[in-house]
C-alpha positions in Angstrom: -77.7 -4.3 -76.9 -76.4 -7.0 -74.6 -76.8 -6.0 -70.9 -73.9 -7.2 -68.7 -73.6 -7.3 -64.9 -70.3 -7.4 -63.1 -69.8 -9.3 -59.7 -66.4 -9.0 -58.3 -65.1 -7.7 -54.9 -62.1 -5.8 -56.4 -63.3 -2.3 -57.4 -60.2 -1.7 -59.6 -60.9 -4.8 -61.6 -64.5 -3.9 -62.0 -63.6 -0.5 -63.3 -61.2 -2.0 -65.7 -63.8 -4.4 -67.1 -66.4 -1.7 -67.3 -64.0 0.4 -69.3 -63.2 -2.5 -71.6 -66.8 -3.4 -72.2 -67.6 0.2 -72.9 -65.3 0.0 -75.9 -67.2 -2.9 -77.4 -70.0 -2.5 -79.9 -73.4 -3.9 -78.7 -72.5 -4.2 -75.0 -73.5 -2.1 -72.0 -72.9 -2.6 -68.3 -76.2 -2.7 -66.5 -74.8 -2.7 -63.0 -71.9 -3.9 -60.8 -71.7 -5.4 -57.3 -69.0 -6.4 -54.9 -70.4 -9.7 -53.6 -72.8 -12.5 -54.3 -75.4 -11.4 -51.8 -75.6 -8.0 -53.5 -75.9 -9.7 -56.9 -78.8 -11.9 -55.9 -80.6 -8.9 -54.3 -80.1 -6.7 -57.4 -81.3 -9.5 -59.7 -84.7 -9.3 -58.1 -85.1 -5.8 -59.8 -82.7 -5.9 -62.7 -82.3 -8.6 -65.3 -79.0 -8.6 -67.3 -78.4 -10.8 -70.3 -75.0 -11.9 -69.0 -73.3 -11.9 -65.6 -69.5 -11.9 -65.3 -69.1 -13.7 -62.0 -66.0 -14.0 -59.8 -65.7 -17.0 -57.5 -63.9 -15.5 -54.5 -66.3 -12.9 -53.0 -67.3 -12.1 -49.4 -70.8 -12.9 -48.0 -71.7 -15.2 -50.8 -69.2 -16.7 -53.2 -69.6 -17.4 -56.9 -70.3 -21.1 -56.5 -73.2 -20.4 -54.1 -74.5 -17.8 -56.4 -74.5 -20.2 -59.3 -76.3 -22.8 -57.3 -78.9 -20.3 -56.2 -79.6 -19.1 -59.8 -79.8 -22.5 -61.4 -82.1 -23.9 -62.6 -84.7 -21.2 -62.0 -82.9 -18.3 -63.7 -81.8 -19.9 -67.0 -82.6 -16.6 -68.7 -79.5 -15.1 -67.3 -76.2 -16.4 -68.9 -73.3 -16.7 -66.4 -69.7 -16.4 -67.4 -67.3 -17.3 -64.6 -64.3 -14.9 -64.7 -61.7 -16.2 -62.2 -58.1 -16.8 -61.5 -58.8 -20.4 -60.5 -57.4 -22.8 -63.2 -58.1 -26.1 -61.5 -59.7 -28.3 -64.1 -61.9 -30.2 -61.7 -63.3 -26.9 -60.4 -64.0 -25.8 -64.0 -65.8 -29.0 -64.9 -67.8 -28.8 -61.7 -68.9 -25.3 -62.4 -69.9 -26.1 -66.0 -71.9 -29.0 -64.7 -73.7 -26.7 -62.2 -74.9 -24.6 -65.1 -72.2 -22.0 -65.9 -72.4 -21.0 -69.6 -68.7 -20.2 -69.9 -65.5 -20.1 -67.9 -62.7 -17.6 -68.5 -59.5 -17.0 -66.7 -58.8 -13.4 -65.7 -55.8 -13.3 -67.9 -57.9 -13.7 -71.0 -57.7 -11.2 -73.9 -60.2 -8.5 -74.6 -61.1 -10.2 -77.8 -61.9 -13.5 -76.1 -64.0 -11.8 -73.5 -66.1 -10.1 -76.2 -66.4 -13.3 -78.1 -67.5 -15.2 -75.0 -70.2 -12.7 -74.0 -71.7 -12.6 -77.5 -71.5 -16.3 -77.8 -73.3 -17.1 -74.6 -75.9 -14.5 -75.4 -76.6 -15.9 -78.9 -75.8 -19.6 -78.4 -76.1 -20.2 -74.7 -72.5 -21.4 -74.3 -68.8 -20.7 -75.1 -66.1 -23.4 -74.9 -62.5 -22.6 -75.4 -59.8 -25.2 -75.5 -59.0 -24.9 -71.7 -62.7 -25.5 -70.8 -63.1 -28.4 -73.3 -60.1 -30.2 -71.8 -61.2 -29.5 -68.3 -64.6 -31.0 -69.0 -63.2 -34.1 -70.6 -60.7 -34.6 -67.8 -63.3 -34.0 -65.2 -65.5 -36.7 -66.7 -62.6 -39.2 -67.1 -61.6 -38.7 -63.4 -65.1 -39.7 -62.3 -65.1 -43.1 -64.0 -62.6 -45.2 -65.9 -65.2 -47.5 -67.5 -67.7 -46.5 -70.1 -71.0 -45.9 -68.3 -74.4 -46.8 -69.6 -77.7 -44.9 -69.5 -79.7 -45.7 -66.4 -82.9 -45.0 -68.4 -83.9 -45.3 -72.0 -83.5 -42.1 -74.1 -85.0 -42.3 -77.5 -82.8 -40.1 -79.7 -83.5 -39.8 -83.4 -80.6 -40.2 -85.9 -80.8 -36.5 -86.6 -80.6 -35.6 -82.9 -77.5 -37.8 -82.5 -76.0 -36.1 -85.5 -76.7 -32.7 -84.0 -75.3 -33.9 -80.6 -72.1 -35.0 -82.2 -71.6 -31.6 -83.8 -72.4 -29.8 -80.5 -69.7 -31.9 -78.9 -67.3 -30.8 -81.6 -68.0 -27.2 -80.6 -70.1 -26.2 -83.7 -72.5 -23.3 -83.1 -76.2 -23.6 -84.0 -75.6 -21.6 -87.2 -72.7 -23.8 -88.2 -74.8 -26.9 -87.5 -77.6 -25.5 -89.6 -75.3 -24.8 -92.5 -73.6 -28.2 -92.2 -76.8 -30.2 -92.1 -78.7 -27.9 -94.6 -81.4 -27.1 -92.1 -82.6 -23.8 -90.7 -81.1 -22.1 -87.6 -84.5 -22.5 -85.9 -84.5 -26.2 -86.6 -81.0 -26.7 -85.3 -81.8 -24.7 -82.2 -85.0 -26.8 -81.8 -82.9 -30.0 -81.9 -80.6 -28.6 -79.2 -83.5 -27.8 -76.9 -85.1 -31.2 -77.5 -81.8 -32.8 -76.6 -81.5 -30.8 -73.4 -85.1 -31.9 -72.4 -84.5 -35.6 -73.3 -81.1 -35.9 -71.5 -82.3 -33.9 -68.5 -79.5 -31.3 -68.4 -79.6 -27.6 -67.9 -77.6 -26.2 -70.9 -75.3 -27.0 -73.7 -72.4 -27.6 -71.4 -74.5 -30.2 -69.6 -75.3 -31.8 -73.0 -71.6 -32.3 -73.8 -70.8 -33.7 -70.4 -73.9 -36.1 -70.4 -73.1 -37.3 -74.0 -69.6 -38.2 -73.1 -70.3 -39.5 -69.6 -73.1 -41.8 -70.7 -71.2 -43.0 -73.7 -73.7 -41.6 -76.3 -70.8 -39.9 -78.0 -67.3 -41.5 -78.0 -64.2 -39.3 -77.6 
């Protein structure tokens, strides 16, 4: 059972999401709060698997919450659920450590898919987020950057990294490369450590930004 927490200052919206999640197999709402300060306080006693986090909240907004939770609480997956569609904002939040970003007009099906994906794989990228991340990177520099330090990646790790950047899941990577799911996940964790990022979203951004993978 995936335990989900809701953080949004609109009670009616929270009630609607709670009802929707209640219809999904394998999900349960652990708690709900109306602002970021309440969320951080509650997280000292309760540990959900996934937090659905709004950005515009009183007392402490979603951006500050994300900064407070990362990198210490990487055990909690964070899905930003917001009306903000600015691509620079999306790229920035993914770089800060969000595991997924959904607009509030998303479908029930995509919401369920995103929750289960971040719980199992640590990330969920839809087309909107992928484009936002790429444009966010391209706006930072027009020249191909180089690594400021030497990173020794094996041919297999580069192969895995390329597939991650193409949005393949760990299971799909394992099947494609004829390796076990555990081995594929091990490569992903090694890449995160070697490239000094926080999660899979950071891997994609670093790979493109540093020119390890061409787009």
